[in-house]
FIDREN-632109 format. One record per residue (C-alpha): z negated, x, y; residue in one letter; residue number from 0. Coordinates in steps of 0.02 Angstrom, whole numbers, plus 32768, in hexadecimal, padded with zeros to 4 digits. Each point is the difference from the previous one (the first is absolute). Example, Ala and Ser with C-alpha at 12.3 -4.5 7.8 and 13.67 -1.06 7.14 Angstrom:
<atoms>
<atom Z="7E7A" X="8267" Y="7F1F" type="a" seq="0"/>
<atom Z="8021" X="8045" Y="80AC" type="s" seq="1"/>
</atoms>
This chain:
<atoms>
<atom Z="8473" X="818F" Y="7FF1" type="m" seq="0"/>
<atom Z="8072" X="800C" Y="8099" type="i" seq="1"/>
<atom Z="8073" X="8098" Y="800B" type="p" seq="2"/>
<atom Z="7FAF" X="808B" Y="8066" type="g" seq="3"/>
<atom Z="7F4D" X="7FCA" Y="7FDF" type="e" seq="4"/>
<atom Z="7FDE" X="8089" Y="7F81" type="i" seq="5"/>
<atom Z="8046" X="8083" Y="8077" type="n" seq="6"/>
<atom Z="7F87" X="7FC6" Y="8086" type="f" seq="7"/>
<atom Z="7F6E" X="8012" Y="7F86" type="l" seq="8"/>
<atom Z="803B" X="80AE" Y="7FCF" type="i" seq="9"/>
<atom Z="8003" X="802D" Y="80B9" type="w" seq="10"/>
<atom Z="7F4F" X="7FBB" Y="8016" type="l" seq="11"/>
<atom Z="7FC4" X="8067" Y="7F6D" type="e" seq="12"/>
<atom Z="8042" X="809B" Y="8057" type="g" seq="13"/>
<atom Z="7F96" X="7FD6" Y="8098" type="a" seq="14"/>
<atom Z="7F5D" X="7FFA" Y="7F9E" type="r" seq="15"/>
<atom Z="7F6F" X="8072" Y="802A" type="c" seq="16"/>
<atom Z="7F48" X="8006" Y="7FD3" type="g" seq="17"/>
<atom Z="7FC3" X="7FA0" Y="8098" type="f" seq="18"/>
<atom Z="8083" X="7F76" Y="7FF3" type="l" seq="19"/>
<atom Z="7FE1" X="7FF0" Y="7F46" type="n" seq="20"/>
<atom Z="7F47" X="7FE4" Y="801F" type="f" seq="21"/>
<atom Z="8022" X="7F89" Y="8091" type="l" seq="22"/>
<atom Z="807A" X="7F8E" Y="7FA7" type="f" seq="23"/>
<atom Z="7F9F" X="8001" Y="7F5C" type="e" seq="24"/>
<atom Z="7F6C" X="7FC0" Y="8067" type="a" seq="25"/>
<atom Z="8064" X="7F81" Y="8066" type="l" seq="26"/>
<atom Z="8055" X="7FB6" Y="7F68" type="t" seq="27"/>
<atom Z="7F53" X="7FC9" Y="7FC3" type="m" seq="28"/>
<atom Z="8006" X="7F77" Y="8085" type="l" seq="29"/>
<atom Z="8074" X="7FA6" Y="7F89" type="g" seq="30"/>
<atom Z="7F99" X="8018" Y="7F63" type="e" seq="31"/>
<atom Z="7F90" X="7F83" Y="7FA9" type="e" seq="32"/>
<atom Z="7F61" X="8066" Y="801D" type="t" seq="33"/>
<atom Z="7FFE" X="7FDD" Y="80BB" type="l" seq="34"/>
<atom Z="802B" X="7F49" Y="7FE3" type="l" seq="35"/>
<atom Z="7F72" X="7FEC" Y="7F82" type="v" seq="36"/>
<atom Z="7F84" X="804E" Y="807A" type="v" seq="37"/>
<atom Z="803C" X="7F94" Y="8092" type="l" seq="38"/>
<atom Z="7FF9" X="7F5D" Y="7F9E" type="i" seq="39"/>
<atom Z="7F57" X="802A" Y="7FB0" type="a" seq="40"/>
<atom Z="7FB2" X="8024" Y="80AA" type="v" seq="41"/>
<atom Z="8043" X="7F5E" Y="8046" type="l" seq="42"/>
<atom Z="7FD1" X="7F9B" Y="7F66" type="y" seq="43"/>
<atom Z="7F4C" X="803B" Y="7FEC" type="f" seq="44"/>
<atom Z="7FCD" X="8020" Y="80B4" type="a" seq="45"/>
<atom Z="8068" X="7FA0" Y="807F" type="f" seq="46"/>
<atom Z="807F" X="7F79" Y="7FDB" type="d" seq="47"/>
<atom Z="8027" X="7FBC" Y="7F53" type="k" seq="48"/>
<atom Z="8093" X="7F98" Y="803A" type="d" seq="49"/>
<atom Z="8053" X="8093" Y="8057" type="l" seq="50"/>
<atom Z="7FE8" X="8068" Y="7F62" type="a" seq="51"/>
<atom Z="8052" X="7F78" Y="7F99" type="h" seq="52"/>
<atom Z="808B" X="7FF2" Y="807F" type="r" seq="53"/>
<atom Z="802B" X="80B9" Y="7FF9" type="l" seq="54"/>
<atom Z="7FEB" X="8004" Y="7F43" type="f" seq="55"/>
<atom Z="806F" X="7F69" Y="7FE0" type="f" seq="56"/>
<atom Z="8089" X="8035" Y="8079" type="i" seq="57"/>
<atom Z="8004" X="80B6" Y="7FC9" type="t" seq="58"/>
<atom Z="7FF5" X="7FE0" Y="7F45" type="l" seq="59"/>
<atom Z="8087" X="7F79" Y="800A" type="s" seq="60"/>
<atom Z="806E" X="807C" Y="805E" type="s" seq="61"/>
<atom Z="7FDE" X="8088" Y="7F80" type="m" seq="62"/>
<atom Z="802C" X="7F89" Y="7F73" type="t" seq="63"/>
<atom Z="80A8" X="7FE5" Y="8054" type="v" seq="64"/>
<atom Z="8012" X="80BC" Y="8015" type="n" seq="65"/>
<atom Z="7FDF" X="8028" Y="7F4B" type="n" seq="66"/>
<atom Z="806D" X="7F73" Y="7FC2" type="t" seq="67"/>
<atom Z="8091" X="8043" Y="8066" type="l" seq="68"/>
<atom Z="7FDE" X="80B0" Y="7FC2" type="k" seq="69"/>
<atom Z="8010" X="7FC8" Y="7F4C" type="n" seq="70"/>
<atom Z="809A" X="7F97" Y="8023" type="l" seq="71"/>
<atom Z="805D" X="808A" Y="805E" type="c" seq="72"/>
<atom Z="7FC2" X="8094" Y="7F96" type="k" seq="73"/>
<atom Z="8030" X="8083" Y="8081" type="v" seq="74"/>
<atom Z="7FCB" X="80AE" Y="7FC8" type="q" seq="75"/>
<atom Z="7F95" X="806D" Y="8072" type="r" seq="76"/>
<atom Z="8056" X="8089" Y="8067" type="p" seq="77"/>
<atom Z="7FA4" X="8087" Y="7F9E" type="f" seq="78"/>
<atom Z="8047" X="7FBA" Y="7F5E" type="d" seq="79"/>
<atom Z="80A7" X="8048" Y="8036" type="t" seq="80"/>
<atom Z="7FB5" X="80AF" Y="7FF7" type="g" seq="81"/>
<atom Z="8040" X="8023" Y="80B0" type="l" seq="82"/>
<atom Z="7F5D" X="7FDD" Y="805C" type="v" seq="83"/>
<atom Z="7F54" X="8042" Y="7FD8" type="k" seq="84"/>
<atom Z="7F78" X="7F7C" Y="801D" type="p" seq="85"/>
<atom Z="7F53" X="8016" Y="804B" type="l" seq="86"/>
<atom Z="7F6B" X="7F91" Y="7FD1" type="r" seq="87"/>
<atom Z="8069" X="7FC7" Y="7F6D" type="v" seq="88"/>
<atom Z="7F6B" X="7FAE" Y="7FAB" type="q" seq="89"/>
<atom Z="800E" X="7F6E" Y="807A" type="t" seq="90"/>
<atom Z="80BC" X="7FEC" Y="7FE9" type="a" seq="91"/>
<atom Z="7FF6" X="7F89" Y="7F6D" type="t" seq="92"/>
<atom Z="807D" X="7F7D" Y="7FCC" type="g" seq="93"/>
<atom Z="80B2" X="7FF2" Y="803D" type="y" seq="94"/>
<atom Z="803A" X="8030" Y="80AE" type="s" seq="95"/>
<atom Z="8045" X="7F66" Y="8059" type="f" seq="96"/>
<atom Z="7FAA" X="7FBF" Y="8068" type="p" seq="97"/>
<atom Z="7F73" X="8076" Y="8032" type="s" seq="98"/>
<atom Z="7F54" X="7FBE" Y="7FCE" type="g" seq="99"/>
<atom Z="7F9F" X="806B" Y="807B" type="h" seq="100"/>
<atom Z="806E" X="7FCA" Y="8090" type="t" seq="101"/>
<atom Z="7FFB" X="7F49" Y="7FD2" type="q" seq="102"/>
<atom Z="7F43" X="8003" Y="7FEB" type="t" seq="103"/>
<atom Z="7FDC" X="8048" Y="80AD" type="i" seq="104"/>
<atom Z="8088" X="7F92" Y="804E" type="s" seq="105"/>
<atom Z="7FB1" X="7F65" Y="7FB5" type="t" seq="106"/>
<atom Z="7F47" X="8015" Y="8025" type="w" seq="107"/>
<atom Z="8013" X="8051" Y="80AA" type="s" seq="108"/>
<atom Z="8079" X="7F79" Y="8038" type="t" seq="109"/>
<atom Z="7F90" X="7F78" Y="7FB7" type="a" seq="110"/>
<atom Z="7F6E" X="8040" Y="8068" type="l" seq="111"/>
<atom Z="806C" X="8007" Y="809D" type="a" seq="112"/>
<atom Z="8040" X="7F50" Y="7FE2" type="v" seq="113"/>
<atom Z="7F51" X="7FBD" Y="7FE3" type="k" seq="114"/>
<atom Z="7FAA" X="804A" Y="8099" type="f" seq="115"/>
<atom Z="8091" X="8027" Y="8075" type="k" seq="116"/>
<atom Z="7FA2" X="8094" Y="804B" type="r" seq="117"/>
<atom Z="8066" X="808A" Y="8052" type="w" seq="118"/>
<atom Z="7FA7" X="808A" Y="7F9F" type="y" seq="119"/>
<atom Z="8026" X="7FAD" Y="7F58" type="l" seq="120"/>
<atom Z="80B6" X="7FE9" Y="8033" type="i" seq="121"/>
<atom Z="8005" X="80B7" Y="8035" type="l" seq="122"/>
<atom Z="7FB0" X="8036" Y="7F5D" type="f" seq="123"/>
<atom Z="8082" X="7FA1" Y="7F9A" type="a" seq="124"/>
<atom Z="808E" X="8041" Y="806C" type="a" seq="125"/>
<atom Z="7FC6" X="80B4" Y="7FE2" type="c" seq="126"/>
<atom Z="7FBE" X="7FF6" Y="7F4E" type="a" seq="127"/>
<atom Z="809A" X="7FB0" Y="7FB2" type="i" seq="128"/>
<atom Z="8080" X="8085" Y="8033" type="p" seq="129"/>
<atom Z="7F82" X="808C" Y="7FE0" type="i" seq="130"/>
<atom Z="7FE2" X="7FCA" Y="7F4D" type="v" seq="131"/>
<atom Z="80B9" X="7FDD" Y="7FE7" type="a" seq="132"/>
<atom Z="802D" X="80AF" Y="803C" type="f" seq="133"/>
<atom Z="7F76" X="804E" Y="7F96" type="s" seq="134"/>
<atom Z="8050" X="7FB5" Y="7F64" type="r" seq="135"/>
<atom Z="80A5" X="8055" Y="802F" type="l" seq="136"/>
<atom Z="7FAD" X="80A5" Y="802A" type="y" seq="137"/>
<atom Z="7FA4" X="8001" Y="7F5A" type="l" seq="138"/>
<atom Z="80A2" X="7FE1" Y="7FA2" type="g" seq="139"/>
<atom Z="7FC1" X="7F5C" Y="7FB5" type="a" seq="140"/>
<atom Z="8081" X="7F89" Y="8049" type="h" seq="141"/>
<atom Z="80AD" X="7FEE" Y="804B" type="y" seq="142"/>
<atom Z="8012" X="7FC4" Y="80B4" type="p" seq="143"/>
<atom Z="8045" X="7F59" Y="7FC2" type="s" seq="144"/>
<atom Z="7F60" X="7FE9" Y="7F9A" type="d" seq="145"/>
<atom Z="7F8D" X="800D" Y="8097" type="v" seq="146"/>
<atom Z="8070" X="7F9B" Y="8075" type="v" seq="147"/>
<atom Z="8008" X="7F70" Y="7F85" type="a" seq="148"/>
<atom Z="7F45" X="800B" Y="7FDF" type="a" seq="149"/>
<atom Z="7FD7" X="7FFD" Y="80BA" type="s" seq="150"/>
<atom Z="806A" X="7F65" Y="801D" type="l" seq="151"/>
<atom Z="7FBB" X="7FAA" Y="7F66" type="l" seq="152"/>
<atom Z="7F4C" X="8029" Y="802B" type="g" seq="153"/>
<atom Z="800E" X="7FC4" Y="80B4" type="i" seq="154"/>
<atom Z="8062" X="7F64" Y="7FD0" type="g" seq="155"/>
<atom Z="7F88" X="7FCF" Y="7F75" type="l" seq="156"/>
<atom Z="7F6A" X="8021" Y="8071" type="a" seq="157"/>
<atom Z="8043" X="7F84" Y="807F" type="f" seq="158"/>
<atom Z="8034" X="7F80" Y="7F7D" type="g" seq="159"/>
<atom Z="7F62" X="8009" Y="7F98" type="l" seq="160"/>
<atom Z="7F92" X="8000" Y="809D" type="s" seq="161"/>
<atom Z="8054" X="7F5E" Y="8035" type="f" seq="162"/>
<atom Z="7FE3" X="7FB7" Y="7F52" type="a" seq="163"/>
<atom Z="7F4A" X="8037" Y="8002" type="y" seq="164"/>
<atom Z="7FE2" X="7FA8" Y="80A6" type="d" seq="165"/>
<atom Z="805B" X="7F61" Y="7FCE" type="k" seq="166"/>
<atom Z="7FBE" X="7FEC" Y="7F4E" type="v" seq="167"/>
<atom Z="7F44" X="7FEF" Y="8010" type="k" seq="168"/>
<atom Z="7FE0" X="8004" Y="7F44" type="n" seq="169"/>
<atom Z="7FFC" X="80B9" Y="7FD1" type="r" seq="170"/>
<atom Z="800A" X="7FD5" Y="7F47" type="n" seq="171"/>
<atom Z="80A8" X="7FAB" Y="801A" type="l" seq="172"/>
<atom Z="8042" X="809E" Y="8053" type="l" seq="173"/>
<atom Z="7FCC" X="806B" Y="7F6D" type="y" seq="174"/>
<atom Z="804B" X="7F80" Y="7F8A" type="l" seq="175"/>
<atom Z="80A5" X="8006" Y="805D" type="g" seq="176"/>
<atom Z="800C" X="80BE" Y="7FF7" type="s" seq="177"/>
<atom Z="7FD0" X="8001" Y="7F48" type="l" seq="178"/>
<atom Z="807F" X="7F77" Y="7FD9" type="t" seq="179"/>
<atom Z="808B" X="806B" Y="8048" type="v" seq="180"/>
<atom Z="7FC2" X="80A4" Y="7FB4" type="a" seq="181"/>
<atom Z="7FD2" X="7FCA" Y="7F50" type="t" seq="182"/>
<atom Z="80B0" X="7FE8" Y="7FB8" type="p" seq="183"/>
<atom Z="8030" X="80AF" Y="8039" type="f" seq="184"/>
<atom Z="7F60" X="804A" Y="7FB8" type="a" seq="185"/>
<atom Z="8022" X="7FAC" Y="7F58" type="v" seq="186"/>
<atom Z="80B4" X="803D" Y="7FFA" type="v" seq="187"/>
<atom Z="7FD3" X="80B3" Y="802F" type="f" seq="188"/>
<atom Z="7F72" X="7FFF" Y="7F81" type="f" seq="189"/>
<atom Z="8079" X="7FCD" Y="7F77" type="i" seq="190"/>
<atom Z="8079" X="8089" Y="8036" type="l" seq="191"/>
<atom Z="7F71" X="807C" Y="7FF2" type="g" seq="192"/>
<atom Z="803A" X="8081" Y="807F" type="d" seq="193"/>
<atom Z="7F73" X="807F" Y="8018" type="p" seq="194"/>
<atom Z="803A" X="8020" Y="80B2" type="v" seq="195"/>
<atom Z="7FD3" X="7F4B" Y="802B" type="s" seq="196"/>
<atom Z="7F44" X="8022" Y="7FF0" type="a" seq="197"/>
<atom Z="7FE3" X="7FEC" Y="80BC" type="d" seq="198"/>
<atom Z="8040" X="7F4D" Y="7FF8" type="l" seq="199"/>
<atom Z="7F7B" X="7FD1" Y="7F82" type="f" seq="200"/>
<atom Z="7F77" X="8054" Y="8066" type="k" seq="201"/>
<atom Z="8032" X="7F9E" Y="809A" type="v" seq="202"/>
<atom Z="8016" X="7F5E" Y="7F9F" type="y" seq="203"/>
<atom Z="7F53" X="801A" Y="7FB2" type="g" seq="204"/>
<atom Z="7FB4" X="8017" Y="80AC" type="m" seq="205"/>
<atom Z="8056" X="7F64" Y="8043" type="l" seq="206"/>
<atom Z="7FC2" X="7F97" Y="7F6E" type="l" seq="207"/>
<atom Z="7F52" X="804D" Y="8010" type="g" seq="208"/>
<atom Z="7FFF" X="7FCF" Y="80B8" type="g" seq="209"/>
<atom Z="8033" X="7F4E" Y="7FD7" type="a" seq="210"/>
<atom Z="7F79" X="7FE7" Y="7F7B" type="v" seq="211"/>
<atom Z="7F7E" X="8062" Y="8062" type="g" seq="212"/>
<atom Z="801E" X="7F9C" Y="809E" type="s" seq="213"/>
<atom Z="7FF1" X="7F5C" Y="7FA2" type="l" seq="214"/>
<atom Z="7F5C" X="802F" Y="7FAA" type="i" seq="215"/>
<atom Z="7FAF" X="8052" Y="8098" type="e" seq="216"/>
<atom Z="802B" X="7F6C" Y="806F" type="g" seq="217"/>
<atom Z="7FBF" X="7F81" Y="7F82" type="k" seq="218"/>
<atom Z="7F64" X="8055" Y="7FBD" type="f" seq="219"/>
<atom Z="7FCB" X="8088" Y="807C" type="v" seq="220"/>
<atom Z="8040" X="7FF0" Y="80B3" type="n" seq="221"/>
<atom Z="7F91" X="808F" Y="8038" type="f" seq="222"/>
<atom Z="7FC1" X="800D" Y="80B3" type="s" seq="223"/>
<atom Z="8010" X="8089" Y="8083" type="y" seq="224"/>
<atom Z="7F59" X="7FCF" Y="804E" type="e" seq="225"/>
<atom Z="7FAB" X="809A" Y="7FB9" type="v" seq="226"/>
<atom Z="7FC6" X="80A6" Y="804B" type="p" seq="227"/>
<atom Z="807E" X="808B" Y="8017" type="w" seq="228"/>
<atom Z="7FB3" X="806A" Y="7F77" type="w" seq="229"/>
<atom Z="801E" X="7F76" Y="7F80" type="k" seq="230"/>
<atom Z="80B5" X="7FF8" Y="8036" type="k" seq="231"/>
<atom Z="800C" X="80BC" Y="7FEA" type="l" seq="232"/>
<atom Z="7FB8" X="7FF7" Y="7F50" type="i" seq="233"/>
<atom Z="8077" X="7F71" Y="7FD6" type="r" seq="234"/>
<atom Z="8095" X="8064" Y="803B" type="t" seq="235"/>
<atom Z="7FD0" X="80A3" Y="7FAC" type="v" seq="236"/>
<atom Z="7FDB" X="7FA4" Y="7F5E" type="g" seq="237"/>
<atom Z="80A7" X="7FA6" Y="8007" type="g" seq="238"/>
<atom Z="8061" X="80A0" Y="8021" type="l" seq="239"/>
<atom Z="7FA3" X="8060" Y="7F77" type="a" seq="240"/>
<atom Z="8024" X="7F78" Y="7F82" type="l" seq="241"/>
<atom Z="80B6" X="7FEF" Y="8035" type="a" seq="242"/>
<atom Z="8025" X="80B9" Y="7FF1" type="f" seq="243"/>
<atom Z="7F9A" X="800C" Y="7F61" type="g" seq="244"/>
<atom Z="806B" X="7F7C" Y="7FAB" type="i" seq="245"/>
<atom Z="809D" X="8050" Y="8047" type="k" seq="246"/>
<atom Z="7FD2" X="80A5" Y="7FAD" type="l" seq="247"/>
<atom Z="7FF4" X="7FAD" Y="7F54" type="l" seq="248"/>
<atom Z="80B6" X="8027" Y="7FDD" type="d" seq="249"/>
<atom Z="8025" X="8007" Y="7F46" type="f" seq="250"/>
<atom Z="80AF" X="7FB8" Y="8008" type="a" seq="251"/>
<atom Z="8052" X="80A8" Y="7FD7" type="d" seq="252"/>
<atom Z="7FA2" X="8005" Y="7F5C" type="y" seq="253"/>
<atom Z="8043" X="7F5A" Y="7FBF" type="m" seq="254"/>
<atom Z="8074" X="8009" Y="7F69" type="p" seq="255"/>
<atom Z="8085" X="7F8E" Y="804C" type="t" seq="256"/>
<atom Z="8048" X="7FE2" Y="80AD" type="v" seq="257"/>
<atom Z="7FD3" X="7F48" Y="7FF8" type="h" seq="258"/>
<atom Z="7F48" X="8027" Y="7FE0" type="l" seq="259"/>
<atom Z="8003" X="807D" Y="808E" type="s" seq="260"/>
<atom Z="8047" X="7F80" Y="8079" type="l" seq="261"/>
<atom Z="7F84" X="7F7D" Y="7FC6" type="l" seq="262"/>
<atom Z="7F6E" X="8077" Y="8019" type="l" seq="263"/>
<atom Z="803B" X="8029" Y="80B1" type="d" seq="264"/>
<atom Z="8009" X="7F46" Y="8025" type="f" seq="265"/>
<atom Z="7F51" X="7FDF" Y="7FBA" type="i" seq="266"/>
<atom Z="7FB2" X="8095" Y="805A" type="r" seq="267"/>
<atom Z="8041" X="7FCF" Y="80AB" type="y" seq="268"/>
<atom Z="7FD9" X="7F48" Y="7FE3" type="f" seq="269"/>
<atom Z="7F4C" X="802E" Y="7FD6" type="m" seq="270"/>
<atom Z="7FF5" X="8075" Y="8096" type="l" seq="271"/>
<atom Z="8021" X="7F73" Y="807A" type="v" seq="272"/>
<atom Z="7FAC" X="7F73" Y="7FA0" type="f" seq="273"/>
<atom Z="7F5E" X="805E" Y="7FE2" type="v" seq="274"/>
<atom Z="7FF4" X="803F" Y="80B3" type="v" seq="275"/>
<atom Z="8037" X="7F5E" Y="8051" type="m" seq="276"/>
<atom Z="7F9F" X="7F82" Y="7F97" type="a" seq="277"/>
<atom Z="7F80" X="804A" Y="7F87" type="l" seq="278"/>
<atom Z="7FB6" X="8081" Y="8076" type="l" seq="279"/>
<atom Z="7FE3" X="7F80" Y="808E" type="p" seq="280"/>
<atom Z="7FB0" X="7F90" Y="7F7C" type="m" seq="281"/>
<atom Z="7F88" X="808D" Y="7FD6" type="l" seq="282"/>
<atom Z="7FE0" X="8025" Y="80B8" type="y" seq="283"/>
<atom Z="7FD3" X="7F4B" Y="801E" type="k" seq="284"/>
<atom Z="7F8C" X="7FFB" Y="7F6A" type="k" seq="285"/>
<atom Z="7F9E" X="8099" Y="803A" type="i" seq="286"/>
<atom Z="8005" X="7FC4" Y="80B4" type="k" seq="287"/>
<atom Z="8065" X="8093" Y="8040" type="l" seq="288"/>
</atoms>
């Protein structure tokens, strides 16, 4: 925390009102996993599998970096000081630095802009990143330094990982590279058994699920988009229903030990991606959907 940051957040809290609370609680959702899951599922089942993999790989790799840094730096949230009252606190999980919401929107919006180089995607990224960053300050979830660092990291990783995705044609090698870097940290943080590190294991589970799911789908399914629109709609709705259904199966808080809780989070998010990315397309192909 930089001197003066908490005073700025206290001042922002004093400026809150009902309308602004509603507005920024809504806008901050641009940086949440729900929107990302919907976007990737629509792309994956109805339009462009490679683009879905591109956004998934780049964003999940970025979020693995984010959560690793959070657990290395262990910066407490502003509201942990007792000086700031948070809003939408249920989404302010894990440590504070850097901001996960801000890095998520910075990564996938920049990745889209880099891929297509359309003015409206560049404009969207240029607007969405500072909006989500400011929403995290307004809601009392982060310090200014958290969102600045997250914005720079997200944009930088989006450019770097986009370059890697274009140069390395084998998607499995890209997943392997990210997992090779992430796995030692995941093992160390699992041994340490910090309950606040749960988000790291969720993200790591999704990344591993994407790697295995991509390998199996590409080898055994390779489903086609040459189907009627209504089949694409059923595919997408089914994928989203299954994804959110698995996501809701959260029993980690009922585990007797922290290590079991972290392991269950990892397994649940691995299965979420693996089942939706590989097993569901396998079923769709079998029933000719």
